[in-house]
N, C-alpha and C positions, 0 to 999 in steps of 0.2 A: 504494500499499500504506500509507498514511496511516491511522494508528490513534489517534484522540483519546478511547477510553475514558476515560484517564486524567484527562484535561483537563475533560471534564465532570464526572466524579466527583469531583475537588477542587473547582470550581467550586460544584458542589451542597453539598458540605459547608460550603464557607465560607458561601455563603448561608443555608443552615440554620442554621448557629452564629451569625451576626449577631443576629437578635432573641431567641434564648434566652439570650445573655450581654449584654444591654443595658443591665443594671443593674452591671454589672463596670467597672472602671477603665479598662481597655484590650481591645477585642475584637479590634482587627488591630494588630500593631504594625509599623510601615514603617522601613524604613533604605534608603540608596542610596548611590550612587556617581556620579563623572563624572571626565573628563579632556578636556581640549583641547590637544590635539598638532598642533604644526605641523614640516614637515619639508621638505627639499630635499636634492638631488645636487648636491654641489659640483663635480663634474667634467663635463667636456663629453661630451656626446653619450652619456651612459650613463642607463639606468632600473635602480631597485634597490629592491626591496621596495615595488613601485607609487609610487615617487617618481621626479619628474624634475628639471629644471633650475628649474623653478616652484614657491615655496612652496606646500604643500598641507596642509588641515587635515582632507583627506576620507578618511584610511587609518586612523587610530587614534581619533578625536573620539568620543566617545559619552557616553551618560547611562542610569544602570540605577536601577531601583526594585524593591525587594523588600518583599513583604508576608509576614509571618508570623502565623499564628493557632493558639493551643491549644485545640485542640476540646474534648478531655478531658485527664485527668492523663498519658495514656500516648500521645495521639494528635494529631499536629499536621500543619499544611499550610503548605505554601510556594510562593509564585509570584514568580519575577523576571521583571520586564519589561525590555526592552533596546532603546534607540532609538541607532542606530550611523549613523555618517556615511556607511558604507559600507551602502547599501540591502540588498544581498544577507545583511547580519548583524543588521539589525535583526529581533527575533525574542521570541518567550516562550521565555526561556532556561532557567528551570526551573519546573515545575510537579509537586508530587509529595506525597504523604502520607506523613508519617514515624511509625511505630511505635515506641516505645521502653519496652519491658516493664521494663527496669531500666537500671542504671549501664553495663552491659557491652554489651548488645545494641540494636541499633535495625535496622529495616527499611524502607527507602524504596520506593514504588512511583510511576510516572509518568513524567515528561519531567526526564531527569537528564543532567548533564553527563559526558562520558566522562573517567575519571580516566587519560590517558594520561601526563600529565608532574607533574613536582613541584607546578608551580603551575597545573594544570587548574582546579580550582574557583575559582580567583582570577584566571585570565587577563585577563577584563576590568577587573578592579579594579586598576589600574595603581598606586594608593597603596600595594598590598601588597608591592610588590617595589622594588628599587633601580633597575632599567633604566627608560628611557623605553619601550623595546620589548625582550623578552626575545630572546635569539639568534637570528635567522633560521635558521640552519642547523640547528636543533633544531626550534623550537618552529612553524615553517611544515610540519612534518610530520603535520599533523593529516588523519586520513582523515575523521572523523565529529567535530564538536563535542559534539552531543548524541545520546542514543538515548531509547528509550520501552522500559521494562521495570522491573526491579526490582533491588535492592542491599541486600546484608545487611552489617552491620558489626559487628565484635566488637572490644573494647577491654580489655586488662588493664593496670591499673597496680599497680605495685610502688614501693616505696622508691628503688631505683636505676634503674629502667628502664621504658618504656611500648611495650606491645606493640598495633599497631592492623592488623585485617586486614580486607578489604573483598573481596566476591565480587558480581559484576554479570552479569546476562544479560537481553538486549534484542535489539531489532530497529531498524533505521533507513530511512529514506525522506527525503532533503533535498536541497535544492541545495548545492553546493561551488564554489568558486571557484578556478581553477588559472591563474595568470598573468591574462590578461583573459577567460578563456573561463569561463562557468558550465556547472556539469554536474547532472545528478539522478543521485545515488548511492543505493544501498539494499544493505541487508544483512538477511536472513531470520532468521540466527543469529549472534547476538553477544554473546561472554563475555569475561569477565575476572577477575584476580586481583590484588590489590595489598597488599604487607605493609609498613607502616613500623614501624620500630624505633627507638626513642629512648633513649640513654643518655648520662649527664654532657653534654656539650655539642653531642652529635652526633646527628643524624637521618639514617638510613639507609632508603632506599624502593627496594623491588623490585617489577615488575610487568609482566604479560604479558595481553595482549590478543590473541585470534585470533577471526575469524569469516569469513563469506563476504562478498566484495565483489564489486559489481557497478555500472558504469557504464552505464545504459539507452542514453545517446546520446552520439556525441562527433563529434569531424573524421573519424574513421574509418568512421564506421558505412556511407555510400553505398559505400566500397571493399569493406566487408565484405559488403555486399547483393549487389554485383556479383561478386564472388568466390564467393558461395555460389548465384548461379545458374550461374556458369561451371564449378561442381564437375559438371554434369550433362556436361560435355564432358570434362575431366580431374578427376580426384579430388584432385590437388594443390591446387587452387584452393580447394575446400573445407577442407583440411586449414589452408592457411594462413588462411582467414576465422576458423576456429577460435581458432588462435593469437593472431588480432588481436583479438578480442574480450575485453574487460576484464571478466572474469567468472570469480571462482577465491577459493580461501583466503589469508588474509593473516594474519601473525603479526608481533606489535608488543612488542618487549622492551625495559625500560627498567631503568636504574640511576641513583640519585642519592645523593649523600652532603652534608648540609651541617651545617657546624661554626661556629658562632656564639661568641666571645668577648665580653668586655666592649668592646674597643676594635677589634677586628677580625674578620673573618670569611671565610669560605672556602666554596665551593660547586662541585659537580662533577656532571654529568649525562651520561648515555649512554644513546643508544637505537639500536636494531637493528631492521630491517624486513626481512621474509624472506616471500617466496610465489613462485609458478610462474606469474604473468602476465606474457607476453612485453611488451605496452606499456608496464608500468609499471616502475620503477627499482628495484630494491635499493638498500639505503642504510643506512649506520651513520653517525651524528653525534654530537658531544660538544661542552660548552664546561667552560672553568675560569673560575672568579671569584675573584679577591681584593678585599677590600674593607677600609675603614677608617671609624671612627665618628670625628669630630672637633666636640664639640658638638653643634649641630643640622645639620650637613653630614655626608653620607656621601659617600666618594671610592670608586670602582671601577673596576677594570680587568679586562677578559673577553676570552677567546680561545676562538673557535669554529671547528669544523672540520666538514664533511660531504662523505661521500665515497659517491658513486652510481654505480651502473653496472648494464646490462640485461642480461636473460639472452640467451644466443648461439643459440636454437633456431630464428630465423628467418633464412632464408637468400635472396639475390636469385634473382630468376625470370630466367633469361639465354636466354629464348627468345620468340618472338612467335608470336600463333595467327592473324595475317590477318585478324582482327576489330578493327575500328579502336577501338570503345569500349574491348574487354577490352585491347587493347595499350595504351590511355592509362592504363587501372587499373592495368596492370602497372608502367609508367612512374612512376607516382604511389606506388606500392608502392616500388619501388627507392629512390625520392627519399625516402622516408620512413625507409629503413633508414640511410640517410646522413646525416640531420638529428636524430639523438638522441643527442647525444654524452654519453659519461661526464661526470660532474660530478665536481670537486673545488674546494669554494669553502670560504676562510679568511676571517674576519672578526677584527679587534682594534677593541675598544670602550674608549673611554674615558669616564667619566660621573662626574656630580656631581648630588646631590640637597640640597636645602635645604628641612628642615621647617620651613615660616615660620610656622606655628602648629600647634594639636593638629588632626589632620584634614585638613591641607593643605600641600601639598608642591610645591615647583618644581622641575623635573628638565633636566639637558641632557646629551646624548649626541652623542659624536661617532665614528664608525663607519668603518673603511676594510675595504672588502672587496675581496679579489682571487680569481681562479680561474675556473674554468668555471661558466656559468650553471646551476642546476639546473631540468629539467623533469619534474615527476612525472606527467605526463599527456600524450597525444598532443595537440598545441595547435597551432594555426595562429598564435597570437600569440607568436613568440619575445621574448625580453627583448633589450633593445637594450643590450649590455654589453661593455665593450672590455677585459674581464678586470682591469680595477683601477678603483674607484669611491669616493668619500668622501661617506658620508652624513650629515647634521646632523639631529639631533630635539631637541625642546624641548617642554615645555608645563607645564601645571598639573595636579595631581590632587587629588581630595578625596573625602570620606566623609561621611557624615551619618546 
């Protein structure tokens, strides 16, 4: 269900615009960002956030290039290319047209970032925030990083406060990675509303995103197919197969508060995910951050917590059929029910950022995580985690 109409449209307009404006000072403006991040787990026999005991730069290192072109007084085009050390995340991050008839309204259409979180638009631009990596308990809860569709934005400025409202609608067909497994995720109707309210030194953000959510194929697919066939023998198997299918509606709610002062700052973000899909976990998560500016240094402390649990609509099958292959499937199904534990993960992160020069920063985070690992989708790859691990992350961030 890949839809590239917006990509072709934007590229056509960029090419058309190039010779028409050849005499102007700047036809296409460019900017970019990069990060080189290394990390390792200091605890024995533990894997955390795709890091283990060896030093790795493969999880968060990346380079991004953004091109912007002002086609007319009210119409512009933007493209962002992302080269990521994780090959599944190298992509065309943005490609959209932006129509801005006045200072209050703008309308975007094309490939856009999904505005799940406070930092959604700059999540790949590490220079824009104080951590090396945002709290995994909250920010690993992505369902889709991008979508293809449209977004309308309205902003009202006054002397005492600013109100910004965004509404979006689109569809998704992309690869997602959960633990070490890669899945094809789809959504035919994907919509949301975001409200940002700024006053004094506070920024308050509320958002809700919802839509249908479908995983085309996963590790449960052979079991689902077998149970659908077995439904001709006993309708119970067809009912179980329907419940094992990752296909249903999801609702994603978010709230964040950011309070910045001259020497200190405070941040809070909360998410809640609700649905009726048996193989996926319901969850709520949050983080609290306190930070202090000391010259060119930023020192910060973050506590984050994620709690996830599964629906209880699946029961074990406690009988045999006498059909060897089907009885093996029943045993696999019963084992699946016992290997999807509820999650209760917590982390404490201490970090420092040093702004070496304008547009260049060095960072170091030390994160201790404890609790039950989080499994968001049926996966053969379980995390090697002994309920407590220390993760060290450090690197350099830049923009240009």
